[in-house]
C-alpha positions as a Markdown table, in Angstrom:
| # | Residue | x | y | z |
|---|---|---|---|---|
| 1 | Met | 0.0 | 0.0 | 0.0 |
| 2 | Val | 1.3 | 3.5 | -0.9 |
| 3 | Ser | 2.1 | 5.6 | 2.1 |
| 4 | Leu | 2.5 | 9.4 | 2.7 |
| 5 | Lys | 6.3 | 8.7 | 2.7 |
| 6 | Asp | 6.1 | 7.4 | -0.8 |
| 7 | Val | 4.3 | 10.4 | -2.0 |
| 8 | Ala | 6.7 | 12.7 | -0.2 |
| 9 | Lys | 9.7 | 11.0 | -1.6 |
| 10 | Lys | 8.5 | 11.4 | -5.2 |
| 11 | Ala | 7.5 | 15.0 | -4.7 |
| 12 | Gly | 10.7 | 15.9 | -2.9 |
| 13 | Val | 8.9 | 17.3 | 0.1 |
| 14 | Thr | 8.3 | 16.4 | 3.7 |
| 15 | Val | 5.5 | 14.0 | 4.9 |
| 16 | Ala | 3.9 | 17.0 | 6.8 |
| 17 | Thr | 3.8 | 19.0 | 3.5 |
| 18 | Val | 2.1 | 16.1 | 1.7 |
| 19 | Ser | -0.4 | 15.7 | 4.6 |
| 20 | Asn | -1.3 | 19.3 | 4.5 |
| 21 | Ala | -1.6 | 19.3 | 0.7 |
| 22 | Leu | -4.0 | 16.4 | 0.7 |
| 23 | Ser | -6.1 | 17.5 | 3.6 |
| 24 | Gly | -6.4 | 21.1 | 2.6 |
| 25 | Tyr | -4.7 | 22.4 | 5.8 |
| 26 | Gly | -2.0 | 25.0 | 6.1 |
| 27 | Arg | -0.8 | 27.7 | 3.8 |
| 28 | Met | 0.8 | 26.5 | 0.6 |
| 29 | Asn | 1.6 | 27.5 | -2.9 |
| 30 | Pro | -1.4 | 26.4 | -5.0 |
| 31 | Lys | 1.0 | 24.9 | -7.6 |
| 32 | Thr | 2.8 | 22.9 | -5.0 |
| 33 | Arg | -0.5 | 21.6 | -3.6 |
| 34 | Glu | -1.7 | 20.7 | -7.1 |
| 35 | Arg | 1.5 | 18.9 | -7.9 |
| 36 | Ile | 1.4 | 16.8 | -4.7 |
| 37 | Gln | -2.2 | 15.9 | -5.4 |
| 38 | Glu | -1.4 | 14.8 | -8.9 |
| 39 | Ile | 1.5 | 12.6 | -7.6 |
| 40 | Ala | -0.8 | 11.0 | -5.0 |
| 41 | Lys | -3.3 | 10.3 | -7.7 |
| 42 | Glu | -0.6 | 8.8 | -10.0 |
| 43 | Leu | 0.6 | 6.5 | -7.2 |
| 44 | His | -3.0 | 5.6 | -6.3 |
| 45 | Tyr | -2.5 | 6.8 | -2.7 |
| 46 | Ser | -5.5 | 6.2 | -0.4 |
| 47 | Pro | -5.6 | 7.7 | 3.1 |
| 48 | Asn | -5.8 | 5.4 | 6.1 |
| 49 | Val | -9.3 | 6.3 | 7.4 |
| 50 | Ala | -8.8 | 4.5 | 10.7 |
| 51 | Gly | -5.5 | 6.2 | 11.3 |
| 52 | Gln | -6.9 | 9.6 | 10.5 |
| 53 | Ser | -9.9 | 9.1 | 12.8 |
| 54 | Leu | -7.6 | 8.3 | 15.7 |
| 55 | Lys | -5.6 | 11.5 | 15.2 |
| 56 | Arg | -8.5 | 13.8 | 14.5 |
| 57 | Gly | -11.4 | 12.1 | 16.3 |
| 58 | Lys | -13.5 | 12.3 | 13.2 |
| 59 | Thr | -14.0 | 10.1 | 10.1 |
| 60 | His | -16.7 | 12.1 | 8.4 |
| 61 | Leu | -18.4 | 8.8 | 7.6 |
| 62 | Ile | -22.0 | 7.9 | 8.5 |
| 63 | Met | -23.3 | 4.3 | 8.5 |
| 64 | Ala | -26.9 | 3.6 | 7.4 |
| 65 | Tyr | -28.2 | 0.2 | 8.5 |
| 66 | Val | -31.1 | -1.3 | 6.6 |
| 67 | Ser | -32.8 | -4.7 | 6.9 |
| 68 | Asp | -32.1 | -5.6 | 3.2 |
| 69 | Leu | -31.3 | -3.9 | -0.1 |
| 70 | Ser | -34.1 | -5.4 | -2.2 |
| 71 | Gly | -37.2 | -3.7 | -3.6 |
| 72 | Tyr | -37.9 | -0.1 | -4.5 |
| 73 | Phe | -38.3 | 1.4 | -1.1 |
| 74 | Tyr | -34.7 | 2.4 | -0.2 |
| 75 | Ser | -33.3 | 4.1 | -3.3 |
| 76 | Glu | -34.9 | 7.5 | -3.1 |
| 77 | Leu | -34.6 | 7.7 | 0.7 |
| 78 | Leu | -30.9 | 6.8 | 0.8 |
| 79 | Asp | -30.1 | 9.1 | -2.1 |
| 80 | Ser | -31.6 | 12.0 | -0.2 |
| 81 | Ile | -29.7 | 11.1 | 3.0 |
| 82 | Ser | -26.5 | 10.9 | 1.0 |
| 83 | Lys | -26.9 | 14.2 | -0.8 |
| 84 | Thr | -27.8 | 16.0 | 2.4 |
| 85 | Leu | -24.8 | 14.6 | 4.3 |
| 86 | Lys | -22.5 | 15.6 | 1.5 |
| 87 | Gly | -23.6 | 19.2 | 2.1 |
| 88 | Phe | -22.1 | 18.8 | 5.6 |
| 89 | Cys | -18.9 | 17.1 | 4.2 |
| 90 | Tyr | -20.0 | 13.6 | 5.4 |
| 91 | Glu | -20.1 | 10.4 | 3.3 |
| 92 | Leu | -22.7 | 7.6 | 3.6 |
| 93 | Ile | -21.9 | 3.9 | 3.9 |
| 94 | Ile | -24.8 | 1.4 | 3.6 |
| 95 | Ala | -24.8 | -2.0 | 5.5 |
| 96 | Thr | -27.3 | -4.6 | 6.4 |
| 97 | Gly | -26.5 | -4.8 | 10.1 |
| 98 | Asp | -24.3 | -7.9 | 10.4 |
| 99 | Ile | -21.8 | -8.3 | 13.2 |
| 100 | Lys | -18.8 | -6.8 | 11.3 |
| 101 | Ser | -20.6 | -3.7 | 10.1 |
| 102 | Lys | -22.0 | -3.1 | 13.6 |
| 103 | Ser | -18.5 | -3.0 | 15.0 |
| 104 | Phe | -17.8 | 0.2 | 13.0 |
| 105 | Met | -19.9 | 2.0 | 15.6 |
| 106 | Asn | -18.0 | 1.0 | 18.7 |
| 107 | Gln | -14.5 | 1.1 | 17.0 |
| 108 | Gly | -14.8 | 4.8 | 16.1 |
| 109 | Leu | -14.9 | 4.1 | 12.3 |
| 110 | Val | -18.0 | 6.2 | 11.8 |
| 111 | Asp | -19.2 | 9.4 | 13.3 |
| 112 | Gly | -22.9 | 8.4 | 13.5 |
| 113 | Ala | -25.4 | 5.9 | 12.4 |
| 114 | Ile | -28.9 | 5.8 | 10.8 |
| 115 | Ile | -30.9 | 2.7 | 11.6 |
| 116 | Leu | -33.9 | 1.3 | 9.7 |
| 117 | Asp | -33.4 | -2.3 | 10.6 |
| 118 | Ser | -35.6 | -4.3 | 12.9 |
| 119 | Asn | -32.8 | -6.8 | 13.4 |
| 120 | Phe | -31.2 | -4.3 | 15.8 |
| 121 | Ser | -32.6 | -4.7 | 19.3 |
| 122 | Thr | -33.3 | -1.7 | 21.5 |
| 123 | Glu | -30.6 | -2.9 | 23.9 |
| 124 | Glu | -28.0 | -3.0 | 21.1 |
| 125 | Ile | -28.9 | 0.5 | 19.9 |
| 126 | Asn | -28.6 | 1.9 | 23.5 |
| 127 | Arg | -25.3 | 0.2 | 23.9 |
| 128 | Leu | -23.8 | 1.3 | 20.6 |
| 129 | Ala | -25.2 | 4.9 | 20.6 |
| 130 | Thr | -22.6 | 7.2 | 22.3 |
| 131 | Pro | -21.7 | 10.9 | 22.2 |
| 132 | Asn | -19.0 | 10.0 | 19.7 |
| 133 | Cys | -21.4 | 7.9 | 17.6 |
| 134 | Pro | -25.0 | 9.1 | 17.9 |
| 135 | Val | -27.9 | 7.4 | 16.2 |
| 136 | Val | -31.1 | 8.4 | 14.4 |
| 137 | Cys | -33.7 | 5.7 | 14.2 |
| 138 | Leu | -36.4 | 5.5 | 11.5 |
| 139 | Asp | -38.2 | 2.6 | 13.0 |
| 140 | Arg | -38.6 | 3.2 | 16.8 |
| 141 | Ile | -38.5 | 5.7 | 19.6 |
| 142 | Leu | -35.9 | 5.6 | 22.3 |
| 143 | Lys | -36.6 | 8.6 | 24.6 |
| 144 | Glu | -34.3 | 7.5 | 27.4 |
| 145 | Asn | -31.1 | 7.8 | 25.4 |
| 146 | Lys | -29.9 | 11.3 | 24.7 |
| 147 | Asn | -27.6 | 10.0 | 22.0 |
| 148 | Val | -30.6 | 8.7 | 20.0 |
| 149 | Ser | -33.2 | 10.6 | 18.1 |
| 150 | Ser | -36.0 | 9.5 | 15.7 |
| 151 | Val | -37.5 | 10.6 | 12.4 |
| 152 | Leu | -40.6 | 8.5 | 11.8 |
| 153 | Leu | -43.5 | 8.2 | 9.4 |
| 154 | Asp | -47.0 | 9.1 | 10.6 |
| 155 | Asn | -48.1 | 5.5 | 10.1 |
| 156 | Gln | -51.2 | 5.8 | 12.2 |
| 157 | Asn | -52.7 | 8.7 | 10.2 |
| 158 | Gly | -51.8 | 7.0 | 6.9 |
| 159 | Ala | -53.6 | 3.8 | 7.9 |
| 160 | Lys | -56.7 | 5.7 | 9.1 |
| 161 | Leu | -56.9 | 7.5 | 5.8 |
| 162 | Ala | -56.7 | 4.2 | 3.9 |
| 163 | Ile | -59.5 | 2.6 | 5.9 |
| 164 | Glu | -61.6 | 5.7 | 5.6 |
| 165 | Ala | -61.2 | 5.6 | 1.8 |
| 166 | Leu | -62.1 | 2.0 | 1.6 |
| 167 | His | -65.2 | 2.6 | 3.8 |
| 168 | Gln | -66.3 | 5.5 | 1.5 |
| 169 | Ala | -65.9 | 3.1 | -1.4 |
| 170 | Gly | -68.5 | 0.8 | 0.1 |
| 171 | Ala | -66.3 | -1.7 | 2.0 |
| 172 | Glu | -68.2 | -3.7 | 4.6 |
| 173 | Glu | -65.5 | -6.1 | 5.5 |
| 174 | Tyr | -61.7 | -5.6 | 5.5 |
| 175 | Val | -58.5 | -7.5 | 4.8 |
| 176 | Leu | -55.2 | -6.3 | 6.2 |
| 177 | Val | -51.9 | -7.6 | 4.9 |
| 178 | Ser | -49.1 | -7.0 | 7.4 |
| 179 | Gly | -45.4 | -6.7 | 7.1 |
| 180 | Pro | -42.9 | -8.7 | 9.2 |
| 181 | Lys | -44.1 | -9.2 | 12.8 |
| 182 | Gly | -42.4 | -6.9 | 15.3 |
| 183 | Thr | -41.5 | -4.2 | 12.8 |
| 184 | Tyr | -42.5 | -0.7 | 13.9 |
| 185 | Asp | -44.0 | 0.6 | 10.7 |
| 186 | Ser | -46.2 | -2.6 | 10.0 |
| 187 | Asp | -47.3 | -2.8 | 13.7 |
| 188 | Gln | -48.3 | 0.9 | 13.7 |
| 189 | Arg | -50.2 | 0.6 | 10.4 |
| 190 | Ile | -52.1 | -2.6 | 11.3 |
| 191 | Gln | -52.9 | -1.5 | 14.8 |
| 192 | Ser | -54.3 | 1.9 | 13.6 |
| 193 | Ala | -56.3 | 0.2 | 10.8 |
| 194 | Lys | -57.8 | -2.3 | 13.2 |
| 195 | Gln | -58.9 | 0.6 | 15.5 |
| 196 | Lys | -60.6 | 2.4 | 12.6 |
| 197 | Ile | -62.3 | -0.7 | 11.4 |
| 198 | Gly | -63.5 | -1.4 | 14.9 |
| 199 | Ala | -65.1 | 2.1 | 15.0 |
| 200 | Tyr | -67.1 | 1.1 | 11.9 |
| 201 | Gly | -68.1 | -2.1 | 13.6 |
| 202 | Ala | -66.9 | -4.2 | 10.7 |
| 203 | Lys | -65.1 | -7.5 | 10.4 |
| 204 | Cys | -61.4 | -7.5 | 9.9 |
| 205 | His | -59.1 | -10.3 | 8.7 |
| 206 | Val | -55.3 | -10.1 | 9.0 |
| 207 | Phe | -52.9 | -12.0 | 6.7 |
| 208 | Asp | -49.2 | -12.1 | 7.3 |
| 209 | Gly | -46.7 | -10.8 | 4.8 |
| 210 | Asp | -43.1 | -9.5 | 4.9 |
| 211 | Phe | -43.2 | -6.4 | 2.8 |
| 212 | Thr | -42.2 | -8.3 | -0.4 |
| 213 | Val | -44.1 | -8.8 | -3.7 |
| 214 | Glu | -43.9 | -12.6 | -3.1 |
| 215 | Ser | -45.6 | -12.4 | 0.3 |
| 216 | Gly | -48.4 | -10.3 | -1.3 |
| 217 | Tyr | -48.8 | -13.0 | -4.0 |
| 218 | Lys | -49.1 | -15.7 | -1.3 |
| 219 | Ala | -51.5 | -13.7 | 0.8 |
| 220 | Ala | -53.7 | -13.2 | -2.3 |
| 221 | Glu | -54.0 | -16.9 | -2.7 |
| 222 | Val | -55.2 | -17.3 | 0.9 |
| 223 | Ile | -57.6 | -14.3 | 0.5 |
| 224 | Ile | -59.2 | -15.6 | -2.6 |
| 225 | Asp | -59.6 | -19.1 | -1.1 |
| 226 | Thr | -61.1 | -17.6 | 2.1 |
| 227 | Phe | -63.8 | -15.5 | 0.3 |
| 228 | Lys | -64.5 | -17.2 | -3.0 |
| 229 | Leu | -66.9 | -19.9 | -1.5 |
| 230 | Arg | -69.1 | -17.1 | -0.2 |
| 231 | Thr | -69.7 | -15.8 | -3.7 |
| 232 | Gln | -72.1 | -18.7 | -4.4 |
| 233 | Lys | -74.5 | -17.1 | -1.9 |
| 234 | Asp | -73.5 | -13.5 | -2.4 |
| 235 | Pro | -71.8 | -12.5 | -5.7 |
| 236 | Ser | -71.0 | -9.1 | -4.4 |
| 237 | Val | -68.6 | -10.4 | -1.7 |
| 238 | Phe | -65.4 | -9.0 | -3.3 |
| 239 | Arg | -67.1 | -5.7 | -4.1 |
| 240 | Lys | -67.8 | -5.3 | -0.4 |
| 241 | Leu | -64.3 | -6.2 | 0.5 |
| 242 | Gly | -61.6 | -3.5 | 1.3 |
| 243 | Val | -57.9 | -4.5 | 1.2 |
| 244 | Phe | -55.2 | -2.5 | 2.9 |
| 245 | Ala | -51.6 | -3.8 | 2.3 |
| 246 | Ala | -49.0 | -2.4 | 4.7 |
| 247 | Asn | -46.8 | -1.5 | 1.8 |
| 248 | Asp | -47.1 | -1.2 | -2.0 |
| 249 | Glu | -45.0 | -4.2 | -2.9 |
| 250 | Met | -47.4 | -6.5 | -1.2 |
| 251 | Ala | -50.3 | -4.8 | -2.9 |
| 252 | Ile | -48.6 | -5.3 | -6.3 |
| 253 | Gly | -48.1 | -9.0 | -5.3 |
| 254 | Ile | -51.8 | -9.3 | -4.8 |
| 255 | Tyr | -52.4 | -7.8 | -8.3 |
| 256 | Arg | -49.9 | -10.2 | -9.8 |
| 257 | Tyr | -51.7 | -13.2 | -8.4 |
| 258 | Leu | -55.1 | -11.9 | -9.7 |
| 259 | His | -53.6 | -11.3 | -13.2 |
| 260 | Asp | -51.9 | -14.7 | -13.2 |
| 261 | His | -55.2 | -16.6 | -12.6 |
| 262 | Glu | -57.9 | -16.4 | -15.2 |
| 263 | Asn | -60.7 | -17.2 | -12.7 |
| 264 | Cys | -59.8 | -14.0 | -10.8 |
| 265 | Ser | -60.3 | -11.6 | -13.7 |
| 266 | Glu | -63.7 | -10.5 | -12.4 |
| 267 | Ile | -62.3 | -10.0 | -8.9 |
| 268 | Ile | -59.8 | -7.4 | -10.1 |
| 269 | Ser | -62.7 | -5.2 | -11.3 |
| 270 | Gln | -64.5 | -5.6 | -8.0 |
| 271 | Leu | -61.9 | -5.3 | -5.3 |
| 272 | Ser | -60.7 | -2.1 | -3.7 |
| 273 | Ile | -57.0 | -2.1 | -2.7 |
| 274 | Ile | -54.8 | 0.5 | -1.0 |
| 275 | Gly | -51.0 | 0.2 | -0.4 |
| 276 | Phe | -48.5 | 2.3 | 1.5 |
| 277 | Asp | -45.4 | 4.2 | 0.2 |
| 278 | Asn | -46.7 | 5.6 | -3.1 |
| 279 | Asp | -43.9 | 3.8 | -5.1 |
| 280 | Met | -43.1 | 4.8 | -8.6 |
| 281 | Leu | -44.6 | 1.5 | -9.9 |
| 282 | Asp | -48.1 | 2.3 | -8.6 |
| 283 | Thr | -49.0 | 4.2 | -11.8 |
| 284 | Tyr | -47.8 | 1.4 | -14.0 |
| 285 | Val | -49.9 | -1.5 | -12.7 |
| 286 | Thr | -53.5 | -2.1 | -13.8 |
| 287 | Pro | -55.6 | -0.8 | -12.3 |
| 288 | Thr | -53.3 | 2.0 | -11.0 |
| 289 | Leu | -52.7 | 1.5 | -7.2 |
| 290 | Ser | -54.1 | 3.9 | -4.6 |
| 291 | Ser | -51.5 | 4.4 | -1.8 |
| 292 | Ile | -50.4 | 6.4 | 1.2 |
| 293 | Lys | -48.0 | 9.1 | 0.2 |
| 294 | Tyr | -45.1 | 10.8 | 2.0 |
| 295 | Ser | -41.9 | 12.5 | 0.8 |
| 296 | Lys | -38.9 | 10.2 | 0.9 |
| 297 | Arg | -36.8 | 13.1 | -0.2 |
| 298 | Lys | -37.9 | 15.2 | 2.8 |
| 299 | Trp | -37.7 | 12.2 | 5.1 |
| 300 | Gly | -34.1 | 11.6 | 4.1 |
| 301 | Lys | -33.2 | 15.2 | 4.5 |
| 302 | Cys | -34.7 | 15.4 | 8.0 |
| 303 | Val | -32.9 | 12.2 | 9.0 |
| 304 | Ala | -29.5 | 13.5 | 7.8 |
| 305 | Glu | -30.0 | 16.9 | 9.5 |
| 306 | Ser | -31.1 | 15.3 | 12.7 |
| 307 | Leu | -28.0 | 13.2 | 12.9 |
| 308 | Ile | -25.7 | 16.2 | 12.1 |
| 309 | Asn | -27.4 | 18.1 | 15.0 |
| 310 | Leu | -26.6 | 15.1 | 17.3 |
| 311 | Ile | -23.0 | 15.0 | 16.1 |
| 312 | Glu | -22.6 | 18.7 | 16.7 |
| 313 | Lys | -24.2 | 18.4 | 20.1 |
| 314 | Gln | -27.2 | 20.6 | 19.1 |
| 315 | Lys | -30.8 | 20.1 | 20.2 |
| 316 | Thr | -32.8 | 17.7 | 18.2 |
| 317 | Glu | -36.4 | 16.5 | 18.5 |
| 318 | Ile | -38.4 | 13.4 | 17.5 |
| 319 | Tyr | -40.1 | 14.3 | 14.1 |
| 320 | Gln | -43.0 | 12.6 | 12.3 |
| 321 | Met | -43.3 | 12.8 | 8.5 |
| 322 | Pro | -46.8 | 13.6 | 7.4 |
| 323 | Thr | -48.7 | 11.1 | 5.3 |
| 324 | Glu | -51.6 | 11.6 | 2.8 |
| 325 | Leu | -53.8 | 9.5 | 0.6 |
| 326 | Val | -53.4 | 9.3 | -3.2 |
| 327 | Ile | -56.6 | 7.8 | -4.8 |
| 328 | Arg | -56.2 | 6.0 | -8.1 |
| 329 | Asp | -58.2 | 3.4 | -10.0 |
| 330 | Ser | -57.8 | 0.6 | -7.4 |
| 331 | Ile | -60.5 | 2.3 | -5.3 |
| 332 | Arg | -63.8 | 1.1 | -6.7 |
| 333 | Lys | -66.7 | 3.6 | -7.0 |
């Protein structure tokens, strides 16, 4: 590995001069700085981040932990976080929260962390979050730890809006498709939806999913099997049924199942379905999917700014991102 000494030797200057030239510190002739930078680039010099962090106490690196990297959900959110952090001279690293990547937090290799990963226990977050590595959570609230803040979605309002829309469309019975058990967003959405349905005095059926298209597809099979026998006595069963999927991918999975089975073609025209997240694909499916909308760009910006406030020891508060309903063709009139 090329060192500062190697760059200094070729440039004919001291190691301290090379360090200042590459870091931007100290007064120096611009031509000298440029020549040293060109030599470093020519030699493929890469700074030792761990070593620099020990000297300066900062790495200017932020770790974002997510449960997985599949699907459409993360791209816009992470892009917004990354661009906002760059404005504060921080870079973003993305990991899935395995043992090695978690060690970055307690070894001083990152200056802070963003967590949207239910595989982290609350105990782990409380242990890993320190003044030197504060944490912003997107999937829980930890009020007791001053080194942790939260920027969350208003899941409860979004779920209530979804059930209200299904009720206004004539739903008399409801199907809820949940995300993974124990996840904050899914639990909040399903709980709020149940409360709203209870206020209407209507029946509610909950089917398990895991936020993937595949789980929505499997849920659809069970839903159809559960209700199709009743159509012999009441052909309007599916027209009276309102389906709320805890995210758009599962709702699209339901659509995929219905389109894959010829005997379900009439059901597509009868069923009212609402998802959550307002993903880009919602306008490309048939019928277009109604969903609960929020700004992933604004969410990412708020997350990044909240973490910077923690790093700089400034006051930060728990924030909830507002949600609203977008009605498309999947709501039957």
